[in-house]
N, C-alpha and C positions, 0 to 999 in steps of 0.2 A: 275720467273727468273729476275734477274737484267737487266736493259737495258744497257748492255755493248756490245761492238763489239765482244769480245772473251769471252768464258767460259772456265775457268781453270778446271782441273780434279776434284778437291775437290768440286767445285760448281756443276759440272755436276753430280757427284756421289750423292750429296745431292738432287738435283732436280729430278733425276731418281729413287732415293731410292735404289741404288745398291752400291756395293763396288767399289773401284778403281781397284781392281784386275779384277772384272767382266768387267769394261770398257775396260781394256787392252785386255782381252780375246775376247770381242766382236770386238774390233778394229783389232786384229790379224786374226780373222776368217772372217772379211769383213762385219760383221753385223752392225758396226758403221762406220760413215765416218772418213776419215783420219783427224788427227789434223793438225793444221798449226803452223809452227815455229814462235813464237812471238819474241824470242831472241835465242841465241845459245843454251841455256839450258832450255828454257821454251816453252812448246807447249800449245795450246788451240784450241778450236773449234769455228768457226764462229757461232754466235748466230743464224743467219738466216739458216745456214746449219743444225744445230741441230733441230730447229723448223720444218723445212721441213722434216727432217728424222723422227721426232716424228709423224707428220701428215701422212706421207707415211706408217709408221709402223702401225699406228692405222687403216688406211683404208685397210691394208692387213690382219688384224686379222679376223678370221672366227667368225661369231656370231651365 
């Protein structure tokens, strides 16, 4: 992932290997953290929030 403060939806979808629709489904169901408003029409996720979410999700996976 690029070293930016915010990750936009296209970059997040590419990084996770999923579609934008899946991101919004996960967001709506509470599986993904809430995005932050970057401007009135643009949202993104804080990089550290997504990294923590990935870490937490990976540790919760049954092996």
